C-alpha positions as CSV (number, residue, x, y, z in Angstrom):
1,M,176.4,-122.2,-166.9
2,T,174.3,-124.9,-165.2
3,A,171.3,-123.5,-163.2
4,P,171.3,-124.1,-159.4
5,F,169.6,-127.1,-158.3
6,D,166.1,-126.3,-157.0
7,P,164.7,-129.0,-155.1
8,S,161.2,-127.6,-155.4
9,Q,161.3,-128.5,-159.0
10,V,161.6,-132.2,-158.2
11,T,159.0,-134.7,-157.7
12,Y,159.8,-138.0,-156.0
13,L,157.7,-141.2,-156.8
14,Y,158.9,-142.7,-153.5
15,F,158.0,-146.6,-152.8
16,G,158.2,-147.5,-149.2
17,T,156.6,-149.4,-146.4
18,D,153.3,-148.0,-144.7
19,W,153.4,-144.3,-144.0
20,D,152.3,-144.9,-140.5
21,A,154.1,-148.0,-140.0
22,E,154.9,-149.2,-136.3
23,N,158.7,-148.8,-136.7
24,R,160.0,-145.3,-137.8
25,T,162.5,-146.3,-140.4
26,S,165.0,-144.6,-142.3
27,A,162.7,-144.8,-145.3
28,H,160.1,-142.6,-143.3
29,H,162.8,-140.0,-142.2
30,V,164.0,-139.7,-145.7
31,A,160.6,-139.2,-147.2
32,R,159.6,-136.7,-144.7
33,W,162.7,-134.8,-145.2
34,L,162.4,-134.8,-149.0
35,G,158.8,-133.7,-148.6
36,E,159.8,-130.5,-146.9
37,R,161.8,-129.6,-150.0
38,S,160.2,-131.3,-153.0
39,Q,156.8,-133.0,-154.1
40,V,156.6,-136.5,-152.7
41,R,154.2,-139.0,-154.2
42,Y,154.6,-141.8,-151.7
43,F,153.4,-145.3,-152.4
44,E,152.9,-147.7,-149.6
45,C,153.7,-151.1,-150.9
46,P,152.8,-154.7,-150.1
47,G,155.0,-156.4,-147.5
48,L,158.1,-158.6,-148.6
49,R,156.6,-161.7,-147.1
50,A,153.2,-163.5,-147.8
51,P,150.7,-162.7,-145.3
52,K,150.1,-165.2,-142.4
53,T,146.8,-166.1,-141.3
54,N,147.2,-164.6,-137.8
55,G,145.1,-161.6,-136.8
56,R,147.5,-159.0,-137.2
57,D,148.5,-159.9,-140.8
58,M,144.8,-160.1,-141.5
59,R,144.1,-156.8,-140.3
60,R,146.9,-155.4,-142.2
61,L,145.7,-156.9,-145.4
62,I,142.3,-155.5,-144.8
63,R,143.7,-152.0,-144.0
64,K,145.7,-152.3,-147.5
65,V,142.6,-153.2,-149.4
66,V,140.5,-150.4,-147.8
67,G,143.5,-148.0,-148.2
68,A,144.0,-148.7,-151.9
69,L,140.2,-147.9,-152.4
70,R,140.3,-144.6,-150.7
71,P,141.5,-141.2,-152.1
72,A,145.0,-140.2,-151.6
73,R,146.1,-138.7,-148.1
74,H,147.9,-135.6,-147.6
75,P,149.9,-135.7,-144.3
76,S,151.7,-132.5,-145.4
77,A,151.5,-129.9,-148.0
78,N,154.0,-131.3,-150.4
79,V,153.4,-135.2,-149.7
80,E,150.7,-137.4,-151.2
81,V,150.2,-141.0,-149.9
82,R,148.7,-143.8,-151.9
83,T,148.3,-147.4,-151.2
84,L,149.3,-150.0,-153.7
85,L,146.8,-152.7,-154.3
86,Q,148.2,-156.1,-154.7
87,L,146.9,-159.7,-154.5
88,P,148.8,-161.7,-151.7
89,F,149.0,-165.0,-153.7
90,R,151.9,-164.3,-155.9
91,R,152.5,-168.1,-156.7
92,V,149.2,-168.5,-158.1
93,P,149.4,-168.3,-161.9
94,G,148.6,-165.0,-163.5
95,V,148.6,-163.1,-160.2
96,A,152.1,-161.7,-160.5
97,A,151.2,-160.4,-164.0
98,F,148.2,-158.9,-162.7
99,N,149.8,-157.1,-159.7
100,Q,152.4,-155.6,-162.2
101,W,149.5,-154.2,-164.3
102,L,147.8,-152.8,-161.2
103,L,151.3,-151.2,-160.2
104,R,151.9,-149.7,-163.5
105,L,148.2,-148.4,-163.8
106,A,148.6,-146.6,-160.3
107,V,152.0,-145.4,-160.7
108,R,151.9,-144.0,-164.3
109,R,148.9,-141.7,-163.4
110,A,151.0,-140.2,-160.6
111,A,154.2,-139.9,-162.9
112,A,152.0,-138.3,-165.7
113,S,150.7,-135.5,-163.2
114,A,154.1,-135.1,-162.0
115,R,155.3,-134.6,-165.4
116,R,152.6,-132.1,-166.3
117,A,153.7,-130.0,-163.3
118,G,157.3,-129.5,-164.7
119,G,160.7,-130.2,-163.2
120,A,162.3,-133.5,-162.8
121,V,160.7,-136.8,-161.8
122,V,162.8,-139.3,-159.7
123,S,161.6,-142.7,-158.8
124,W,162.9,-143.7,-155.3
125,F,162.8,-147.2,-154.1
126,A,163.0,-148.0,-150.5
127,V,161.6,-151.5,-151.0
128,P,162.9,-153.9,-153.7
129,H,159.8,-155.7,-154.6
130,V,158.1,-153.3,-156.9
131,G,161.5,-152.6,-158.7
132,A,160.0,-153.7,-161.9
133,L,158.6,-150.2,-162.2
134,A,162.2,-148.8,-162.3
135,G,162.5,-146.9,-165.7
136,A,159.1,-147.9,-166.7
137,V,157.3,-144.6,-165.7
138,G,159.2,-142.0,-167.8
139,E,161.2,-140.7,-164.6
140,D,164.3,-138.9,-165.1
141,L,166.2,-141.0,-162.5
142,V,166.0,-144.1,-160.7
143,V,167.3,-144.3,-157.1
144,Q,167.4,-147.4,-155.1
145,Y,167.8,-146.7,-151.2
146,C,169.1,-150.0,-149.8
147,V,169.2,-150.4,-146.1
148,D,169.3,-154.4,-145.6
149,D,170.0,-157.5,-147.1
150,Y,166.3,-158.0,-147.8
151,S,166.7,-161.7,-148.7
152,A,168.1,-162.5,-145.1
153,L,165.0,-161.1,-143.5
154,P,162.7,-163.6,-141.6
155,D,160.0,-165.4,-143.3
156,V,160.6,-164.2,-146.8
157,D,161.3,-166.2,-150.1
158,A,165.0,-165.5,-150.0
159,S,165.6,-166.5,-153.6
160,S,162.7,-164.5,-154.9
161,V,163.4,-161.3,-152.9
162,A,167.4,-161.7,-153.8
163,A,166.4,-161.6,-157.4
164,M,164.1,-158.6,-157.3
165,D,166.7,-156.7,-155.2
166,T,169.4,-157.4,-157.8
167,A,167.2,-156.6,-160.8
168,L,166.3,-153.3,-158.9
169,S,169.9,-152.5,-158.3
170,Q,170.8,-153.2,-162.0
171,R,168.1,-150.7,-163.2
172,A,168.9,-148.0,-160.8
173,D,171.0,-145.0,-161.9
174,I,172.2,-144.6,-158.3
175,V,172.2,-147.1,-155.3
176,F,172.5,-145.6,-152.0
177,V,173.4,-148.2,-149.2
178,T,173.4,-147.6,-145.6
179,S,176.3,-149.8,-144.6
180,H,179.8,-150.0,-145.9
181,T,179.3,-153.9,-145.9
182,L,176.8,-153.7,-148.8
183,V,178.9,-151.7,-151.0
184,A,181.1,-154.6,-152.5
185,R,177.8,-156.7,-153.3
186,K,176.2,-153.9,-154.9
187,A,179.2,-152.6,-156.8
188,L,179.2,-156.0,-158.8
189,I,175.7,-155.3,-160.3
190,A,175.0,-151.6,-160.1
191,R,176.3,-148.7,-162.1
192,H,176.9,-146.4,-159.3
193,V,176.8,-147.0,-155.6
194,A,177.1,-144.5,-152.5
195,V,177.2,-145.0,-149.0
196,S,174.7,-143.0,-147.2
197,P,174.3,-144.2,-143.3
198,H,171.4,-143.4,-141.2
199,G,171.0,-140.1,-139.7
200,V,169.3,-139.3,-136.4
201,N,166.9,-136.7,-134.9
202,V,169.5,-135.4,-132.5
203,E,167.3,-132.8,-130.8
204,H,164.4,-135.3,-130.4
205,F,166.5,-138.0,-128.7
206,R,168.7,-135.6,-126.5
207,R,165.5,-135.2,-124.6
208,A,166.6,-138.4,-123.0
209,A,169.5,-136.5,-121.2
210,D,167.2,-134.0,-119.6
211,A,166.7,-135.3,-116.0
212,S,164.2,-132.5,-115.4
213,L,161.5,-133.9,-117.7
214,P,159.1,-136.5,-116.6
215,L,159.2,-140.2,-116.8
216,P,156.5,-142.4,-118.2
217,A,154.7,-144.0,-115.2
218,E,155.9,-147.5,-116.1
219,M,159.5,-146.3,-116.1
220,A,159.4,-144.1,-112.8
221,A,158.1,-147.3,-110.9
222,L,161.2,-149.2,-111.7
223,S,164.2,-149.0,-109.0
224,G,167.8,-149.7,-109.3
225,V,169.7,-150.0,-112.6
226,V,167.9,-150.2,-115.9
227,I,169.2,-151.8,-118.9
228,G,167.3,-150.8,-122.0
229,F,166.4,-151.6,-125.6
230,F,163.9,-150.4,-128.2
231,G,163.3,-151.6,-131.4
232,L,161.4,-154.6,-133.2
233,I,161.9,-157.8,-131.2
234,E,162.6,-160.0,-134.1
235,A,164.7,-163.3,-134.6
236,W,167.8,-161.3,-135.0
237,I,167.5,-160.1,-131.3
238,D,169.4,-162.4,-128.8
239,L,166.8,-163.1,-126.1
240,D,168.8,-165.9,-124.7
241,L,171.7,-163.5,-124.1
242,V,169.4,-161.0,-122.3
243,S,167.8,-163.6,-120.3
244,A,171.1,-165.0,-119.1
245,L,172.1,-161.3,-118.2
246,A,168.8,-160.7,-116.5
247,A,169.2,-164.1,-114.4
248,R,172.6,-162.9,-113.3
249,H,171.3,-159.4,-112.1
250,P,167.9,-159.9,-110.5
251,D,168.3,-156.5,-108.9
252,W,168.3,-154.8,-112.3
253,S,165.5,-154.2,-114.5
254,F,165.8,-155.3,-118.5
255,V,163.3,-153.3,-120.3
256,M,162.5,-154.2,-123.8
257,V,160.6,-151.6,-125.7
258,G,159.0,-152.7,-129.0
259,R,156.7,-155.1,-130.7
260,V,157.4,-158.7,-130.2
261,A,157.6,-160.5,-133.5
262,V,158.8,-163.8,-132.3
263,P,156.7,-166.8,-131.0
264,A,157.9,-166.7,-127.3
265,V,159.8,-164.5,-124.9
266,P,161.8,-165.4,-121.8
267,Q,159.8,-165.1,-118.6
268,L,161.8,-163.6,-115.7
269,P,160.5,-161.1,-113.1
270,N,163.0,-158.4,-114.0
271,L,162.8,-158.8,-117.7
272,H,160.1,-156.6,-119.1
273,F,158.7,-156.6,-122.6
274,I,156.3,-153.5,-122.6
275,G,155.4,-153.5,-126.2
276,R,155.5,-150.8,-128.8
277,R,155.6,-147.3,-127.7
278,P,155.1,-144.3,-130.3
279,Y,158.2,-142.8,-131.7
280,D,157.6,-139.4,-130.1
281,L,157.8,-140.9,-126.6
282,L,161.1,-143.0,-127.1
283,P,163.2,-140.4,-125.5
284,D,161.1,-140.4,-122.5
285,Y,161.5,-144.2,-122.1
286,G,165.3,-143.9,-122.8
287,R,165.6,-141.2,-120.1
288,R,165.4,-144.0,-117.6
289,F,167.9,-146.1,-119.2
290,D,171.2,-146.5,-117.4
291,V,172.7,-148.5,-120.2
292,S,171.2,-149.0,-123.9
293,I,171.9,-152.4,-125.4
294,I,172.0,-153.8,-128.9
295,P,171.8,-157.6,-128.4
296,Y,172.2,-158.9,-131.7
297,R,172.8,-162.3,-133.0
298,A,175.4,-163.0,-135.6
299,T,173.1,-163.5,-138.6
300,Q,173.5,-162.6,-142.3
301,Q,171.0,-159.8,-142.0
302,V,173.0,-158.2,-139.1
303,H,176.1,-158.6,-140.8
304,F,174.9,-156.1,-143.6
305,A,172.9,-153.9,-141.2
306,N,173.5,-150.5,-139.9
307,P,171.4,-150.0,-137.1
308,I,169.5,-146.8,-136.9
309,K,169.0,-147.2,-133.2
310,L,172.5,-146.8,-132.5
311,R,172.4,-143.2,-133.6
312,E,169.4,-142.7,-131.5
313,Y,171.3,-144.2,-128.4
314,L,174.2,-142.0,-129.1
315,A,171.9,-138.8,-129.2
316,M,170.6,-139.9,-125.6
317,E,174.1,-139.8,-124.3
318,K,173.8,-143.0,-122.4
319,P,176.4,-145.8,-122.1
320,I,175.9,-148.3,-125.0
321,V,176.8,-152.1,-125.1
322,S,176.4,-153.9,-128.4
323,M,177.3,-157.3,-130.2
324,P,180.1,-156.4,-132.5
325,T,179.2,-155.9,-136.2
326,P,181.1,-154.5,-139.0
327,E,179.2,-151.1,-138.8
328,I,179.1,-150.8,-135.0
329,D,182.8,-151.6,-135.0
330,R,183.4,-148.1,-136.5
331,F,182.1,-146.7,-133.4
332,A,184.4,-148.4,-131.1
333,D,185.4,-145.0,-129.5
334,V,181.8,-144.5,-128.1
335,V,180.4,-148.0,-127.9
336,S,181.5,-151.0,-125.6
337,R,181.2,-154.5,-127.7
338,A,180.9,-157.7,-126.2
339,T,180.3,-161.2,-127.6
340,T,180.0,-163.9,-124.6
341,V,177.7,-163.6,-121.6
342,D,180.8,-163.0,-119.7
343,E,181.9,-160.1,-121.8
344,W,178.4,-158.7,-121.7
345,D,178.4,-158.8,-118.0
346,A,181.8,-157.1,-117.6
347,A,180.6,-154.4,-120.0
348,L,177.3,-153.5,-118.4
349,L,179.2,-153.6,-114.9
350,A,181.7,-151.1,-116.2
351,A,179.0,-148.9,-117.7
352,V,177.0,-148.6,-114.5
353,A,180.1,-148.2,-112.2
354,P,180.2,-144.9,-110.4
355,G,182.3,-142.2,-112.2
356,D,182.4,-139.1,-114.1
357,R,180.9,-139.5,-117.5
358,R,181.2,-136.1,-118.9
359,T,183.9,-136.9,-121.3
360,Q,181.9,-139.9,-122.6
361,Q,178.9,-137.9,-123.0
362,A,180.7,-135.2,-124.8
363,A,182.2,-137.8,-127.1
364,M,178.8,-139.3,-127.9
365,R,177.3,-135.8,-128.4
366,A,179.7,-134.7,-131.0
367,V,179.3,-138.2,-132.8
368,A,175.6,-137.7,-132.9
369,D,175.7,-134.0,-134.0
370,S,177.9,-135.0,-137.0
371,M,175.3,-137.3,-138.5
372,T,171.8,-135.6,-138.2
373,W,169.3,-136.3,-141.1
374,D,169.8,-133.0,-142.3
375,A,173.5,-133.6,-142.6
376,R,173.0,-136.9,-144.1
377,L,170.2,-136.0,-146.7
378,T,171.8,-132.8,-147.8
379,R,174.6,-134.9,-149.0
380,V,172.3,-137.2,-150.6
381,Q,170.5,-134.5,-152.4
382,G,173.6,-133.1,-153.8
383,I,174.3,-136.5,-155.4
384,V,170.9,-136.5,-157.0
385,A,171.5,-133.1,-158.1
386,D,174.7,-134.1,-159.8
387,A,173.1,-136.9,-161.4
388,L,170.0,-134.7,-162.8
389,S,172.6,-132.3,-164.2
390,G,174.6,-134.8,-165.8
391,R,177.7,-134.3,-163.8
392,P,180.0,-137.1,-163.1
393,F,179.3,-139.5,-160.2
394,D,181.6,-138.5,-157.6
395,P,179.9,-138.7,-154.0
396,P,181.8,-137.1,-151.3
397,P,183.2,-139.6,-148.8
398,V,181.6,-140.7,-145.4
399,D,183.1,-142.4,-142.7
400,R,180.3,-143.7,-140.4
């Protein structure tokens, strides 16, 4: 008889972005959830793209070097965070080999420590470009947690990133993908693929529905209808669309909360780019939204994406208007979709029209409640447990 799975007897070697990164991604939510149940050795990995000579990239590079020279950090009892040191000049002869040596040196020590502690060791890759470590440090299981078509991200070397992503998927024992659109692609190269859509911290974002709580001063100062967005403002955000809508409704306020990562933004008096705000405060900003928007461009990256902000918006229980994508189309019962400026305009007008929204809010609440991080990751943990126990790969289905 197989012993019950004990998550406390598992150590994860977790490869992700910076632990304190500006954007709280699914990789961070997953690592924190695992760290409440298991030991997590979290490795902050270098970026996918080569650093530019701007101040932000240079400061980040310096932080990486300093972080790599410091002792491990312990943000919680079960989580240890280390920064992987890498030289950024990947195309210089010998640098790639030297970087691989540095990676193996750092990770093998952590893996050896985990094995001495007993229990299973699982390497978990939330980024593709250190995938050469997969299966190279004596782990019991290799997991890839794929959230994007990484080769379609802005400013990356597409062919190189695609090759690294493919190689990791081939090495992994299980590939989790956050969108159904990625399944067919990964099934061609991976042994086992399971869909695991993003979750949401429901109670956190539901604070946006509580009108008794205070607003941030900059949101309280706005009058009239507020159309809101939060997230990274990158090339995949259609700022031309947002600008056109703001021009049509000069009495409305369009508020874009997030770091601006594009060279320039439209300048209109009612279009506000207020910058990044802490994750803990996002529901307070969302409380002032009358409508939440996802104004994507129709790019390859967006086609394969499954936006975590969609779940967060649902938990806020405010009307949502979005560009259609394969994953967002799965939420047609609770999300209005529009493509052209005229369609967007009509959807926004319908969303702010007077009326009783209790039925709509109840539907949003039910959907959000079904996809908490705990529900999502309990399922994932079960799949990992089956793999460690040698049981056949048979993941329970998930619709959205």
